[in-house]
N, CA, C, O and the ligand as a Tripos MOL2 file, in Angstrom:
@<TRIPOS>MOLECULE
protein
  293   291    74     0     0
PROTEIN
NO_CHARGES

@<TRIPOS>ATOM
      1 N           3.3950  -11.8070  -17.3530 N.3       1 MET1
      2 CA          2.3000  -11.3440  -16.8160 C.3       1 MET1
      3 C           2.4510   -9.7740  -16.5330 C.2       1 MET1
      4 O           3.5860   -9.3050  -16.4410 O.2       1 MET1
      5 N           1.4800   -9.0690  -16.4140 N.am      2 PRO2
      6 CA          1.5210   -7.6650  -16.2160 C.3       2 PRO2
      7 C           1.6770   -7.3300  -14.6810 C.2       2 PRO2
      8 O           0.8530   -7.6990  -13.8430 O.2       2 PRO2
      9 N           2.7990   -6.6040  -14.3910 N.am      3 ILE3
     10 CA          2.9530   -6.0480  -13.0180 C.3       3 ILE3
     11 C           2.9180   -4.5950  -13.0780 C.2       3 ILE3
     12 O           3.6850   -3.9300  -13.7740 O.2       3 ILE3
     13 N           1.8840   -4.0580  -12.2280 N.am      4 HIS4
     14 CA          1.7430   -2.6610  -12.2290 C.3       4 HIS4
     15 C           2.1890   -2.1800  -10.9950 C.2       4 HIS4
     16 O           2.0980   -2.8620   -9.9740 O.2       4 HIS4
     17 N           2.7030   -0.9690  -11.0160 N.am      5 GLU5
     18 CA          3.2080   -0.4360   -9.8420 C.3       5 GLU5
     19 C           2.1470    0.8110   -9.4100 C.2       5 GLU5
     20 O           1.5530    1.5860  -10.1600 O.2       5 GLU5
     21 N           2.1210    0.7280   -7.9740 N.am      6 TYR6
     22 CA          1.1720    1.8900   -7.6080 C.3       6 TYR6
     23 C           1.8820    2.5650   -6.4740 C.2       6 TYR6
     24 O           2.8110    2.0800   -5.8280 O.2       6 TYR6
     25 N           1.2750    3.8660   -6.2920 N.am      7 GLN7
     26 CA          1.9010    4.6410   -5.1000 C.3       7 GLN7
     27 C           0.8580    5.1030   -4.3490 C.2       7 GLN7
     28 O          -0.1430    5.5320   -4.9230 O.2       7 GLN7
     29 N           0.9410    5.0810   -2.9770 N.am      8 CYS8
     30 CA          0.0340    5.6500   -2.1330 C.3       8 CYS8
     31 C           0.0710    7.1070   -2.0570 C.2       8 CYS8
     32 O           1.1370    7.6760   -1.8250 O.2       8 CYS8
     33 N          -1.0210    7.7570   -2.2370 N.am      9 GLY9
     34 CA         -0.8570    9.3640   -2.1860 C.3       9 GLY9
     35 C          -0.7760    9.7270   -0.7240 C.2       9 GLY9
     36 O          -0.4920   10.9020   -0.4910 O.2       9 GLY9
     37 N          -0.9740    8.9310    0.2880 N.am     10 LYS10
     38 CA         -0.9800    9.5210    1.6210 C.3      10 LYS10
     39 C           0.5110    9.1580    2.0690 C.2      10 LYS10
     40 O           1.2340   10.1140    2.3510 O.2      10 LYS10
     41 N           0.9800    8.0060    2.1520 N.am     11 CYS11
     42 CA          2.3010    7.7930    2.8580 C.3      11 CYS11
     43 C           3.3960    7.5390    1.8780 C.2      11 CYS11
     44 O           4.5540    7.3110    2.2260 O.2      11 CYS11
     45 N           2.9530    7.5890    0.5300 N.am     12 GLY12
     46 CA          4.0990    7.4870   -0.4410 C.3      12 GLY12
     47 C           4.5990    6.2770   -0.7290 C.2      12 GLY12
     48 O           5.4260    6.1890   -1.6370 O.2      12 GLY12
     49 N           4.1930    5.1490   -0.0220 N.am     13 ARG13
     50 CA          4.4770    3.6730   -0.2960 C.3      13 ARG13
     51 C           4.2970    3.3000   -1.7730 C.2      13 ARG13
     52 O           3.2190    3.5140   -2.3280 O.2      13 ARG13
     53 N           5.3010    2.7630   -2.4000 N.am     14 THR14
     54 CA          5.0990    2.1270   -3.7630 C.3      14 THR14
     55 C           5.1030    0.7030   -3.6000 C.2      14 THR14
     56 O           5.8770    0.1880   -2.7940 O.2      14 THR14
     57 N           4.2980    0.0050   -4.3000 N.am     15 PHE15
     58 CA          4.2030   -1.3020   -4.2740 C.3      15 PHE15
     59 C           3.6750   -1.9310   -5.6270 C.2      15 PHE15
     60 O           2.9340   -1.2940   -6.3770 O.2      15 PHE15
     61 N           4.0610   -3.0970   -5.8680 N.am     16 GLU16
     62 CA          3.7480   -3.6730   -7.1380 C.3      16 GLU16
     63 C           2.7140   -4.7420   -7.0730 C.2      16 GLU16
     64 O           2.7280   -5.5470   -6.1410 O.2      16 GLU16
     65 N           1.7440   -4.7970   -8.0930 N.am     17 VAL17
     66 CA          0.6660   -5.5260   -8.0010 C.3      17 VAL17
     67 C           0.6790   -6.4930   -9.2420 C.2      17 VAL17
     68 O           0.9990   -6.0330  -10.3380 O.2      17 VAL17
     69 N           0.3420   -7.8110   -9.1040 N.am     18 LEU18
     70 CA          0.2960   -8.5450  -10.4480 C.3      18 LEU18
     71 C          -1.1690   -8.5910  -10.7400 C.2      18 LEU18
     72 O          -2.0520   -9.0570  -10.0200 O.2      18 LEU18
     73 N          -1.2920   -7.9900  -11.9970 N.am     19 LEU19
     74 CA         -2.8200   -7.7540  -12.3290 C.3      19 LEU19
     75 C          -3.2580   -8.9950  -13.3280 C.2      19 LEU19
     76 O          -2.7690   -9.0160  -14.4570 O.2      19 LEU19
     77 N          -4.0080   -9.8370  -12.9910 N.am     20 ARG20
     78 CA         -4.4100  -10.6350  -13.9780 C.3      20 ARG20
     79 C          -5.7280  -10.2350  -14.6670 C.2      20 ARG20
     80 O          -6.0940  -10.7050  -15.7440 O.2      20 ARG20
     81 N          -6.3910   -9.3450  -13.9620 N.am     21 SER21
     82 CA         -7.5350   -8.7360  -14.5580 C.3      21 SER21
     83 C          -7.6500   -7.3240  -13.8070 C.2      21 SER21
     84 O          -6.9670   -7.0630  -12.8170 O.2      21 SER21
     85 N          -8.5870   -6.4320  -14.3740 N.am     22 ARG22
     86 CA         -8.9040   -5.1800  -13.6890 C.3      22 ARG22
     87 C          -9.3510   -5.2770  -12.2280 C.2      22 ARG22
     88 O          -9.1380   -4.4020  -11.3890 O.2      22 ARG22
     89 N         -10.0290   -6.4980  -11.9970 N.am     23 ALA23
     90 CA        -10.6220   -6.6000  -10.5080 C.3      23 ALA23
     91 C          -9.4560   -6.8250   -9.6590 C.2      23 ALA23
     92 O          -9.6950   -6.8070   -8.4510 O.2      23 ALA23
     93 N          -8.2150   -7.0390  -10.0240 N.am     24 ASP24
     94 CA         -7.1410   -7.2110   -9.2010 C.3      24 ASP24
     95 C          -6.5190   -5.9790   -8.7170 C.2      24 ASP24
     96 O          -5.6280   -5.9890   -7.8670 O.2      24 ASP24
     97 N          -7.0300   -4.8220   -9.3060 N.am     25 SER25
     98 CA         -6.3830   -3.5420   -8.9130 C.3      25 SER25
     99 C          -6.4710   -3.1350   -7.4830 C.2      25 SER25
    100 O          -7.5800   -3.2040   -6.9530 O.2      25 SER25
    101 N          -5.5130   -2.7460   -6.8300 N.am     26 PRO26
    102 CA         -5.7480   -2.5150   -5.3800 C.3      26 PRO26
    103 C          -6.6450   -1.4220   -5.0500 C.2      26 PRO26
    104 O          -6.7540   -0.4340   -5.7760 O.2      26 PRO26
    105 N          -7.3310   -1.5900   -3.8960 N.am     27 LYS27
    106 CA         -8.3040   -0.6410   -3.6550 C.3      27 LYS27
    107 C          -7.6150    0.2820   -2.4500 C.2      27 LYS27
    108 O          -8.0990    1.3830   -2.1870 O.2      27 LYS27
    109 N          -6.5320   -0.1990   -1.7820 N.am     28 GLN28
    110 CA         -5.8660    0.4660   -0.7430 C.3      28 GLN28
    111 C          -4.5910    0.2040   -0.5830 C.2      28 GLN28
    112 O          -4.0520   -0.8000   -1.0490 O.2      28 GLN28
    113 N          -4.0070    1.0910    0.0930 N.am     29 CYS29
    114 CA         -2.3740    1.0390    0.4370 C.3      29 CYS29
    115 C          -2.1600   -0.0710    1.4010 C.2      29 CYS29
    116 O          -2.7810   -0.0800    2.4640 O.2      29 CYS29
    117 N          -1.2720   -1.0560    1.0740 N.am     30 PRO30
    118 CA         -1.0150   -2.2080    2.0460 C.3      30 PRO30
    119 C          -0.2460   -1.6860    3.2700 C.2      30 PRO30
    120 O          -0.0520   -2.4700    4.1990 O.2      30 PRO30
    121 N           0.1590   -0.5530    3.3370 N.am     31 LYS31
    122 CA          0.8500   -0.0220    4.3480 C.3      31 LYS31
    123 C           0.0860    0.5630    5.3980 C.2      31 LYS31
    124 O           0.0960    0.1510    6.5570 O.2      31 LYS31
    125 N          -0.6880    1.6900    4.9080 N.am     32 CYS32
    126 CA         -1.4170    2.5040    5.8880 C.3      32 CYS32
    127 C          -3.0300    2.4730    5.5170 C.2      32 CYS32
    128 O          -3.8150    3.1820    6.1480 O.2      32 CYS32
    129 N          -3.3930    1.7540    4.6340 N.am     33 GLY33
    130 CA         -4.6930    1.4540    4.3540 C.3      33 GLY33
    131 C          -5.4500    2.5930    3.6560 C.2      33 GLY33
    132 O          -6.6500    2.4010    3.4640 O.2      33 GLY33
    133 N          -4.9150    3.7430    3.2550 N.am     34 ALA34
    134 CA         -5.4270    4.7450    2.5310 C.3      34 ALA34
    135 C          -5.9950    4.2960    1.1340 C.2      34 ALA34
    136 O          -5.3730    3.5540    0.3740 O.2      34 ALA34
    137 N          -7.1100    4.7670    0.9000 N.am     35 PRO35
    138 CA         -7.7740    4.2610   -0.4180 C.3      35 PRO35
    139 C          -7.3270    4.9500   -1.6810 C.2      35 PRO35
    140 O          -6.8810    6.0970   -1.6860 O.2      35 PRO35
    141 N          -7.4640    4.2140   -2.7250 N.am     36 GLY36
    142 CA         -7.0630    4.8040   -4.1550 C.3      36 GLY36
    143 C          -5.6550    5.0840   -4.4310 C.2      36 GLY36
    144 O          -5.2860    6.2000   -4.7980 O.2      36 GLY36
    145 N          -4.8080    4.0340   -4.2520 N.am     37 PRO37
    146 CA         -3.4170    4.2930   -4.5970 C.3      37 PRO37
    147 C          -3.3670    4.5020   -6.1160 C.2      37 PRO37
    148 O          -4.1970    3.9450   -6.8350 O.2      37 PRO37
    149 N          -2.4120    5.2890   -6.6130 N.am     38 GLU38
    150 CA         -2.3420    5.7930   -8.0180 C.3      38 GLU38
    151 C          -1.4090    4.8760   -8.6120 C.2      38 GLU38
    152 O          -0.3580    4.5780   -8.0450 O.2      38 GLU38
    153 N          -1.7790    4.3710   -9.8350 N.am     39 LYS39
    154 CA         -0.8170    3.6530  -10.6650 C.3      39 LYS39
    155 C           0.2530    4.6020  -11.2370 C.2      39 LYS39
    156 O          -0.0050    5.7140  -11.6980 O.2      39 LYS39
    157 N           1.4270    4.0750  -11.1640 N.am     40 ILE40
    158 CA          2.6410    4.8810  -11.6710 C.3      40 ILE40
    159 C           3.4770    3.9150  -12.4240 C.2      40 ILE40
    160 O           3.3950    2.6890  -12.3500 O.2      40 ILE40
    161 N           4.2930    4.6110  -13.1610 N.am     41 PHE41
    162 CA          5.3230    3.9410  -13.9860 C.3      41 PHE41
    163 C           6.4930    3.5900  -13.2590 C.2      41 PHE41
    164 O           6.5750    3.9740  -12.0920 O.2      41 PHE41
    165 N           7.4790    2.8730  -13.7980 N.am     42 SER42
    166 CA          8.5950    2.6660  -13.0310 C.3      42 SER42
    167 C           9.3220    3.9780  -12.8100 C.2      42 SER42
    168 O           9.2170    4.9640  -13.5390 O.2      42 SER42
    169 N          10.1530    3.8680  -11.6030 N.am     43 VAL43
    170 CA         10.8240    5.2290  -11.1990 C.3      43 VAL43
    171 C          11.8020    5.5790  -12.3020 C.2      43 VAL43
    172 O          11.7860    6.7230  -12.7540 O.2      43 VAL43
    173 N          12.6470    4.6830  -12.7660 N.am     44 PHE44
    174 CA         13.6220    4.9450  -13.8020 C.3      44 PHE44
    175 C          12.9130    5.5860  -15.0060 C.2      44 PHE44
    176 O          13.4330    6.5700  -15.5320 O.2      44 PHE44
    177 N          11.8020    5.1060  -15.4550 N.am     45 SER45
    178 CA         11.1590    5.4820  -16.6820 C.3      45 SER45
    179 C          10.7340    6.9980  -16.3520 C.2      45 SER45
    180 O          11.0660    7.9500  -17.0590 O.2      45 SER45
    181 N          10.0260    7.0880  -15.2900 N.am     46 ALA46
    182 CA          9.5480    8.5180  -14.9750 C.3      46 ALA46
    183 C          10.7290    9.4590  -14.8160 C.2      46 ALA46
    184 O          10.5690   10.6360  -15.1380 O.2      46 ALA46
    185 N          11.8580    9.0610  -14.3650 N.am     47 THR47
    186 CA         12.9140    9.9410  -14.0120 C.3      47 THR47
    187 C          13.4890   10.2570  -15.4410 C.2      47 THR47
    188 O          13.6980   11.4270  -15.7620 O.2      47 THR47
    189 N          13.7420    9.2240  -16.2900 N.am     48 ALA48
    190 CA         14.3050    9.4510  -17.6250 C.3      48 ALA48
    191 C          13.5040   10.3920  -18.4250 C.2      48 ALA48
    192 O          14.0960   11.2490  -19.0810 O.2      48 ALA48
    193 N          12.1860   10.3220  -18.4390 N.am     49 ALA49
    194 CA         11.2700   11.1040  -19.1540 C.3      49 ALA49
    195 C          11.2740   12.5650  -18.8710 C.2      49 ALA49
    196 O          11.1390   13.4410  -19.7260 O.2      49 ALA49
    197 N          11.4620   12.7720  -17.4360 N.am     50 LYS50
    198 CA         11.5180   14.1360  -17.0910 C.3      50 LYS50
    199 C          12.7140   14.9320  -17.3540 C.2      50 LYS50
    200 O          12.6330   16.1080  -17.7070 O.2      50 LYS50
    201 N          13.8700   14.2930  -17.1830 N.am     51 LYS51
    202 CA         15.1730   14.8600  -17.4110 C.3      51 LYS51
    203 C          15.5510   14.7560  -18.9070 C.2      51 LYS51
    204 O          15.4600   13.7240  -19.5710 O.2      51 LYS51
    205 N          15.9940   15.9730  -19.3580 N.am     52 GLU52
    206 CA         16.6260   15.9240  -20.6030 C.3      52 GLU52
    207 C          17.9640   15.8730  -20.6060 C.2      52 GLU52
    208 O          18.5760   16.9200  -20.8190 O.2      52 GLU52
    209 N          18.6240   14.7450  -20.3910 N.am     53 ALA53
    210 CA         19.9450   14.5910  -20.1220 C.3      53 ALA53
    211 C          20.7440   14.8810  -21.3730 C.2      53 ALA53
    212 O          20.3300   14.5120  -22.4720 O.2      53 ALA53
    213 N          21.8280   15.5050  -21.2330 N.am     54 PRO54
    214 CA         22.6550   15.6780  -22.5040 C.3      54 PRO54
    215 C          23.2510   14.5120  -23.0900 C.2      54 PRO54
    216 O          23.5860   14.4360  -24.2720 O.2      54 PRO54
    217 N          23.3940   13.4580  -22.0940 N.am     55 CYS55
    218 CA         24.0530   12.2430  -22.5260 C.3      55 CYS55
    219 C          22.9270   11.3070  -23.0150 C.2      55 CYS55
    220 O          21.9630   11.0980  -22.2790 O.2      55 CYS55
    221 N          23.0120   10.7700  -24.1630 N.am     56 ALA56
    222 CA         22.0620    9.8650  -24.6770 C.3      56 ALA56
    223 C          22.0570    8.6090  -24.0440 C.2      56 ALA56
    224 O          23.1050    7.9640  -24.0410 O.2      56 ALA56
    225 N          20.9800    8.1290  -23.4730 N.am     57 SER57
    226 CA         20.8450    6.7370  -23.1200 C.3      57 SER57
    227 C          21.9870    6.1200  -22.3170 C.2      57 SER57
    228 O          22.4130    4.9910  -22.5580 O.2      57 SER57
    229 N          22.5070    6.9780  -21.2680 N.am     58 GLY58
    230 CA         23.2650    6.4610  -20.3270 C.3      58 GLY58
    231 C          24.7400    6.1590  -20.6990 C.2      58 GLY58
    232 O          25.5170    5.5230  -19.9880 O.2      58 GLY58
    233 N          25.0390    6.7340  -21.9850 N.am     59 ALA59
    234 CA         26.3130    6.3640  -22.6170 C.3      59 ALA59
    235 C          27.5400    7.2340  -21.8670 C.2      59 ALA59
    236 O          28.7210    6.9880  -22.1150 O.2      59 ALA59
    237 N          27.1360    8.2560  -20.9420 N.am     60 CYS60
    238 CA         28.0160    8.9910  -20.2760 C.3      60 CYS60
    239 C          28.5880    8.2790  -19.2170 C.2      60 CYS60
    240 O          27.8840    7.5860  -18.4830 O.2      60 CYS60
    241 N          29.9410    8.3950  -19.0470 N.am     61 ALA61
    242 CA         30.6690    7.8700  -17.9700 C.3      61 ALA61
    243 C          30.3020    8.5400  -16.6050 C.2      61 ALA61
    244 O          29.9260    9.7120  -16.6100 O.2      61 ALA61
    245 N          30.3900    7.8970  -15.5370 N.am     62 PRO62
    246 CA         29.9820    8.6150  -14.2790 C.3      62 PRO62
    247 C          31.0700    9.7060  -14.0950 C.2      62 PRO62
    248 O          32.2360    9.5170  -14.4400 O.2      62 PRO62
    249 N          30.6720   10.7400  -13.5870 N.am     63 HIS63
    250 CA         31.4360   11.9750  -13.2400 C.3      63 HIS63
    251 C          32.2280   12.4910  -14.3590 C.2      63 HIS63
    252 O          33.2890   13.0630  -14.1110 O.2      63 HIS63
    253 N          31.8120   12.3450  -15.5960 N.am     64 LYS64
    254 CA         32.4530   12.8840  -16.6520 C.3      64 LYS64
    255 C          31.5740   13.6280  -17.6330 C.2      64 LYS64
    256 O          31.9860   13.8650  -18.7680 O.2      64 LYS64
    257 N          30.3840   13.9990  -17.2300 N.am     65 CYS65
    258 CA         29.4770   14.6310  -18.0730 C.3      65 CYS65
    259 C          29.5250   16.1400  -17.9180 C.2      65 CYS65
    260 O          29.3300   16.7100  -16.8440 O.2      65 CYS65
    261 N          29.8030   16.7590  -19.0900 N.am     66 ALA66
    262 CA         30.0340   18.0710  -19.1310 C.3      66 ALA66
    263 C          28.9610   19.0380  -18.7840 C.2      66 ALA66
    264 O          29.1310   20.1650  -18.3200 O.2      66 ALA66
    265 N          27.7210   18.4000  -19.0950 N.am     67 GLY67
    266 CA         26.5290   19.2280  -18.7210 C.3      67 GLY67
    267 C          26.2350   19.3640  -17.3280 C.2      67 GLY67
    268 O          25.7900   20.4200  -16.8790 O.2      67 GLY67
    269 N          26.4570   18.3520  -16.6090 N.am     68 GLY68
    270 CA         26.2930   18.3500  -15.1250 C.3      68 GLY68
    271 C          24.8790   17.8540  -14.8080 C.2      68 GLY68
    272 O          24.5660   17.6560  -13.6340 O.2      68 GLY68
    273 N          24.0500   17.6540  -15.7600 N.am     69 ALA69
    274 CA         22.7190   17.1780  -15.5690 C.3      69 ALA69
    275 C          22.4220   15.8400  -15.7810 C.2      69 ALA69
    276 O          21.3190   15.3320  -15.5800 O.2      69 ALA69
    277 N          23.5610   15.1880  -16.2490 N.am     70 CYS70
    278 CA         23.4600   13.8610  -16.5170 C.3      70 CYS70
    279 C          23.1490   12.9820  -15.1030 C.2      70 CYS70
    280 O          23.7620   13.1790  -14.0540 O.2      70 CYS70
    281 N          22.1700   12.0610  -15.2620 N.am     71 PRO71
    282 CA         21.8810   11.2390  -14.0700 C.3      71 PRO71
    283 C          22.9440   10.3690  -13.5670 C.2      71 PRO71
    284 O          22.8860    9.8920  -12.4340 O.2      71 PRO71
    285 N          23.9600   10.1340  -14.4090 N.am     72 PHE72
    286 CA         25.0750    9.3030  -14.1210 C.3      72 PHE72
    287 C          26.2210   10.0950  -13.6310 C.2      72 PHE72
    288 O          27.2210    9.5500  -13.1650 O.2      72 PHE72
    289 N          26.1020   11.2460  -13.7200 N.am     73 GLY73
    290 CA         27.2590   12.1080  -13.2230 C.3      73 GLY73
    291 C          27.1790   12.5250  -11.6930 C.2      73 GLY73
    292 O          28.0640   13.2210  -11.1960 O.2      73 GLY73
    293 ZN         -0.2650    4.4570    2.2850 Zn       74 ZN74
@<TRIPOS>BOND
     1     1     2 1
     2     2     3 1
     3     3     4 2
     4     3     5 am
     5     5     6 1
     6     6     7 1
     7     7     8 2
     8     7     9 am
     9     9    10 1
    10    10    11 1
    11    11    12 2
    12    11    13 am
    13    13    14 1
    14    14    15 1
    15    15    16 2
    16    15    17 am
    17    17    18 1
    18    18    19 1
    19    19    20 2
    20    19    21 am
    21    21    22 1
    22    22    23 1
    23    23    24 2
    24    23    25 am
    25    25    26 1
    26    26    27 1
    27    27    28 2
    28    27    29 am
    29    29    30 1
    30    30    31 1
    31    31    32 2
    32    31    33 am
    33    33    34 1
    34    34    35 1
    35    35    36 2
    36    35    37 am
    37    37    38 1
    38    38    39 1
    39    39    40 2
    40    39    41 am
    41    41    42 1
    42    42    43 1
    43    43    44 2
    44    43    45 am
    45    45    46 1
    46    46    47 1
    47    47    48 2
    48    47    49 am
    49    49    50 1
    50    50    51 1
    51    51    52 2
    52    51    53 am
    53    53    54 1
    54    54    55 1
    55    55    56 2
    56    55    57 am
    57    57    58 1
    58    58    59 1
    59    59    60 2
    60    59    61 am
    61    61    62 1
    62    62    63 1
    63    63    64 2
    64    63    65 am
    65    65    66 1
    66    66    67 1
    67    67    68 2
    68    67    69 am
    69    69    70 1
    70    70    71 1
    71    71    72 2
    72    71    73 am
    73    73    74 1
    74    74    75 1
    75    75    76 2
    76    75    77 am
    77    77    78 1
    78    78    79 1
    79    79    80 2
    80    79    81 am
    81    81    82 1
    82    82    83 1
    83    83    84 2
    84    83    85 am
    85    85    86 1
    86    86    87 1
    87    87    88 2
    88    87    89 am
    89    89    90 1
    90    90    91 1
    91    91    92 2
    92    91    93 am
    93    93    94 1
    94    94    95 1
    95    95    96 2
    96    95    97 am
    97    97    98 1
    98    98    99 1
    99    99   100 2
   100    99   101 am
   101   101   102 1
   102   102   103 1
   103   103   104 2
   104   103   105 am
   105   105   106 1
   106   106   107 1
   107   107   108 2
   108   107   109 am
   109   109   110 1
   110   110   111 1
   111   111   112 2
   112   111   113 am
   113   113   114 1
   114   114   115 1
   115   115   116 2
   116   115   117 am
   117   117   118 1
   118   118   119 1
   119   119   120 2
   120   119   121 am
   121   121   122 1
   122   122   123 1
   123   123   124 2
   124   123   125 am
   125   125   126 1
   126   126   127 1
   127   127   128 2
   128   127   129 am
   129   129   130 1
   130   130   131 1
   131   131   132 2
   132   131   133 am
   133   133   134 1
   134   134   135 1
   135   135   136 2
   136   135   137 am
   137   137   138 1
   138   138   139 1
   139   139   140 2
   140   139   141 am
   141   141   142 1
   142   142   143 1
   143   143   144 2
   144   143   145 am
   145   145   146 1
   146   146   147 1
   147   147   148 2
   148   147   149 am
   149   149   150 1
   150   150   151 1
   151   151   152 2
   152   151   153 am
   153   153   154 1
   154   154   155 1
   155   155   156 2
   156   155   157 am
   157   157   158 1
   158   158   159 1
   159   159   160 2
   160   159   161 am
   161   161   162 1
   162   162   163 1
   163   163   164 2
   164   163   165 am
   165   165   166 1
   166   166   167 1
   167   167   168 2
   168   167   169 am
   169   169   170 1
   170   170   171 1
   171   171   172 2
   172   171   173 am
   173   173   174 1
   174   174   175 1
   175   175   176 2
   176   175   177 am
   177   177   178 1
   178   178   179 1
   179   179   180 2
   180   179   181 am
   181   181   182 1
   182   182   183 1
   183   183   184 2
   184   183   185 am
   185   185   186 1
   186   186   187 1
   187   187   188 2
   188   187   189 am
   189   189   190 1
   190   190   191 1
   191   191   192 2
   192   191   193 am
   193   193   194 1
   194   194   195 1
   195   195   196 2
   196   195   197 am
   197   197   198 1
   198   198   199 1
   199   199   200 2
   200   199   201 am
   201   201   202 1
   202   202   203 1
   203   203   204 2
   204   203   205 am
   205   205   206 1
   206   206   207 1
   207   207   208 2
   208   207   209 am
   209   209   210 1
   210   210   211 1
   211   211   212 2
   212   211   213 am
   213   213   214 1
   214   214   215 1
   215   215   216 2
   216   215   217 am
   217   217   218 1
   218   218   219 1
   219   219   220 2
   220   219   221 am
   221   221   222 1
   222   222   223 1
   223   223   224 2
   224   223   225 am
   225   225   226 1
   226   226   227 1
   227   227   228 2
   228   227   229 am
   229   229   230 1
   230   230   231 1
   231   231   232 2
   232   231   233 am
   233   233   234 1
   234   234   235 1
   235   235   236 2
   236   235   237 am
   237   237   238 1
   238   238   239 1
   239   239   240 2
   240   239   241 am
   241   241   242 1
   242   242   243 1
   243   243   244 2
   244   243   245 am
   245   245   246 1
   246   246   247 1
   247   247   248 2
   248   247   249 am
   249   249   250 1
   250   250   251 1
   251   251   252 2
   252   251   253 am
   253   253   254 1
   254   254   255 1
   255   255   256 2
   256   255   257 am
   257   257   258 1
   258   258   259 1
   259   259   260 2
   260   259   261 am
   261   261   262 1
   262   262   263 1
   263   263   264 2
   264   263   265 am
   265   265   266 1
   266   266   267 1
   267   267   268 2
   268   267   269 am
   269   269   270 1
   270   270   271 1
   271   271   272 2
   272   271   273 am
   273   273   274 1
   274   274   275 1
   275   275   276 2
   276   275   277 am
   277   277   278 1
   278   278   279 1
   279   279   280 2
   280   279   281 am
   281   281   282 1
   282   282   283 1
   283   283   284 2
   284   283   285 am
   285   285   286 1
   286   286   287 1
   287   287   288 2
   288   287   289 am
   289   289   290 1
   290   290   291 1
   291   291   292 2
@<TRIPOS>SUBSTRUCTURE
     1 MET1         2 RESIDUE 1 A MET
     2 PRO2         6 RESIDUE 1 A PRO
     3 ILE3        10 RESIDUE 1 A ILE
     4 HIS4        14 RESIDUE 1 A HIS
     5 GLU5        18 RESIDUE 1 A GLU
     6 TYR6        22 RESIDUE 1 A TYR
     7 GLN7        26 RESIDUE 1 A GLN
     8 CYS8        30 RESIDUE 1 A CYS
     9 GLY9        34 RESIDUE 1 A GLY
    10 LYS10       38 RESIDUE 1 A LYS
    11 CYS11       42 RESIDUE 1 A CYS
    12 GLY12       46 RESIDUE 1 A GLY
    13 ARG13       50 RESIDUE 1 A ARG
    14 THR14       54 RESIDUE 1 A THR
    15 PHE15       58 RESIDUE 1 A PHE
    16 GLU16       62 RESIDUE 1 A GLU
    17 VAL17       66 RESIDUE 1 A VAL
    18 LEU18       70 RESIDUE 1 A LEU
    19 LEU19       74 RESIDUE 1 A LEU
    20 ARG20       78 RESIDUE 1 A ARG
    21 SER21       82 RESIDUE 1 A SER
    22 ARG22       86 RESIDUE 1 A ARG
    23 ALA23       90 RESIDUE 1 A ALA
    24 ASP24       94 RESIDUE 1 A ASP
    25 SER25       98 RESIDUE 1 A SER
    26 PRO26      102 RESIDUE 1 A PRO
    27 LYS27      106 RESIDUE 1 A LYS
    28 GLN28      110 RESIDUE 1 A GLN
    29 CYS29      114 RESIDUE 1 A CYS
    30 PRO30      118 RESIDUE 1 A PRO
    31 LYS31      122 RESIDUE 1 A LYS
    32 CYS32      126 RESIDUE 1 A CYS
    33 GLY33      130 RESIDUE 1 A GLY
    34 ALA34      134 RESIDUE 1 A ALA
    35 PRO35      138 RESIDUE 1 A PRO
    36 GLY36      142 RESIDUE 1 A GLY
    37 PRO37      146 RESIDUE 1 A PRO
    38 GLU38      150 RESIDUE 1 A GLU
    39 LYS39      154 RESIDUE 1 A LYS
    40 ILE40      158 RESIDUE 1 A ILE
    41 PHE41      162 RESIDUE 1 A PHE
    42 SER42      166 RESIDUE 1 A SER
    43 VAL43      170 RESIDUE 1 A VAL
    44 PHE44      174 RESIDUE 1 A PHE
    45 SER45      178 RESIDUE 1 A SER
    46 ALA46      182 RESIDUE 1 A ALA
    47 THR47      186 RESIDUE 1 A THR
    48 ALA48      190 RESIDUE 1 A ALA
    49 ALA49      194 RESIDUE 1 A ALA
    50 LYS50      198 RESIDUE 1 A LYS
    51 LYS51      202 RESIDUE 1 A LYS
    52 GLU52      206 RESIDUE 1 A GLU
    53 ALA53      210 RESIDUE 1 A ALA
    54 PRO54      214 RESIDUE 1 A PRO
    55 CYS55      218 RESIDUE 1 A CYS
    56 ALA56      222 RESIDUE 1 A ALA
    57 SER57      226 RESIDUE 1 A SER
    58 GLY58      230 RESIDUE 1 A GLY
    59 ALA59      234 RESIDUE 1 A ALA
    60 CYS60      238 RESIDUE 1 A CYS
    61 ALA61      242 RESIDUE 1 A ALA
    62 PRO62      246 RESIDUE 1 A PRO
    63 HIS63      250 RESIDUE 1 A HIS
    64 LYS64      254 RESIDUE 1 A LYS
    65 CYS65      258 RESIDUE 1 A CYS
    66 ALA66      262 RESIDUE 1 A ALA
    67 GLY67      266 RESIDUE 1 A GLY
    68 GLY68      270 RESIDUE 1 A GLY
    69 ALA69      274 RESIDUE 1 A ALA
    70 CYS70      278 RESIDUE 1 A CYS
    71 PRO71      282 RESIDUE 1 A PRO
    72 PHE72      286 RESIDUE 1 A PHE
    73 GLY73      290 RESIDUE 1 A GLY
    74 ZN74       293 GROUP 0 **** ****
């Protein structure tokens, strides 16, 4: 079943919602009640997409990345 992740634009709270239909999409933040939480993708995916790490797909050993931009270094 599809689990979608949302983030509140007000308090920054992230939460997952099990969507069986579009009608299940959250209308407000479960923490602060702010309307219109935004759908986001997983943090890992978003981070990986933004960074152009010199080490491909996490093959780099921790603290041994020459580039210094590796998320695992
Ligand atoms: Zn909130």
